[in-house]
C-alpha positions as CSV (number, residue, x, y, z in Angstrom):
1,M,-6.4,47.1,112.9
2,S,-4.5,46.4,109.6
3,F,-4.3,43.1,107.7
4,Y,-0.9,41.6,108.2
5,R,0.9,38.9,106.4
6,N,-0.2,36.0,108.6
7,R,-3.9,37.0,108.2
8,Y,-3.7,37.0,104.4
9,F,-2.0,33.7,104.5
10,L,-4.6,32.2,106.8
11,S,-7.5,33.6,104.7
12,G,-5.9,32.1,101.5
13,I,-5.4,28.7,103.1
14,L,-9.0,28.7,104.4
15,L,-10.4,29.6,101.0
16,I,-8.4,26.8,99.4
17,L,-9.7,24.3,101.9
18,L,-13.2,25.5,101.5
19,G,-12.9,25.4,97.7
20,L,-11.7,21.8,97.9
21,Q,-14.7,20.9,100.1
22,F,-17.1,22.5,97.6
23,R,-15.4,20.5,94.8
24,R,-15.8,17.2,96.7
25,V,-19.5,17.4,97.6
26,E,-22.4,17.1,95.2
27,S,-25.1,18.6,97.4
28,F,-25.9,19.7,101.0
29,V,-29.0,18.9,102.9
30,L,-30.2,21.7,105.1
31,N,-31.8,21.0,108.5
32,E,-35.4,21.9,109.2
33,R,-34.6,25.3,110.9
34,T,-32.4,26.5,108.0
35,T,-34.9,25.2,105.4
36,R,-37.7,27.2,107.1
37,F,-35.4,30.3,107.2
38,V,-34.6,30.0,103.5
39,A,-38.3,29.5,102.6
40,K,-39.2,32.6,104.6
41,M,-36.5,34.8,103.1
42,T,-37.4,33.7,99.5
43,N,-41.2,33.7,100.1
44,T,-41.6,30.1,98.8
45,P,-43.9,27.6,100.4
46,L,-42.4,24.6,102.2
47,V,-45.1,22.3,100.8
48,D,-46.7,22.4,97.4
49,N,-50.2,23.7,98.1
50,S,-51.3,23.9,94.5
51,T,-53.6,21.0,95.0
52,T,-56.5,20.4,97.4
53,L,-54.6,17.4,98.9
54,G,-51.5,19.5,99.4
55,A,-53.6,22.0,101.4
56,I,-55.3,19.2,103.5
57,F,-52.1,17.3,104.3
58,E,-49.8,20.3,105.0
59,P,-50.0,19.9,108.8
60,V,-49.0,16.2,108.8
61,T,-46.0,16.5,106.4
62,P,-42.6,15.4,107.7
63,A,-40.0,17.9,108.6
64,P,-38.9,19.8,105.4
65,K,-35.3,19.5,104.3
66,K,-33.9,21.4,101.3
67,R,-31.2,20.0,99.1
68,V,-28.7,22.6,97.9
69,T,-26.4,21.8,94.9
70,P,-23.5,24.2,94.6
71,P,-22.3,25.0,91.0
72,R,-19.1,23.3,89.9
73,W,-17.3,26.6,89.2
74,L,-17.7,27.7,92.8
75,G,-15.0,25.4,94.2
76,L,-12.5,26.2,91.5
77,S,-13.0,29.9,91.9
78,M,-12.5,29.7,95.6
79,I,-9.3,27.6,95.1
80,A,-8.0,30.1,92.6
81,F,-8.8,33.1,94.7
82,G,-7.3,31.4,97.8
83,C,-4.0,30.7,95.8
84,V,-3.8,34.3,94.8
85,I,-4.3,35.6,98.4
86,T,-1.7,33.0,99.7
87,F,0.9,34.0,97.1
88,H,0.2,37.6,97.8
89,A,0.8,36.9,101.5
90,L,4.3,35.5,100.7
91,V,5.4,38.8,99.0
92,I,4.0,41.2,101.6
93,P,6.9,42.5,103.8
94,K,6.9,41.3,107.4
95,Q,5.5,43.6,110.0
96,G,8.8,44.8,111.4
97,E,10.3,45.4,107.9
98,G,10.0,48.7,105.9
């Protein structure tokens, strides 16, 4: 299956909208399941167990939630890349043409 004009256009528009969303938010708060998955993949503990109290109170801690702060350049780069793909979609010949 080849990539036609409308798919390029849709991909570009989605990248632009996603980039605008990344520019508008300061941080994301992950839910408990995703936080546990990220901690498992990066081999980092959910709770700081470096102290004796941290090891004792680990079972009674509230549900962990990680805050992710995306870099400011990420939104701009997604918008720019989305604009390039959208403009490229406008110059691709239609499927029935040459």
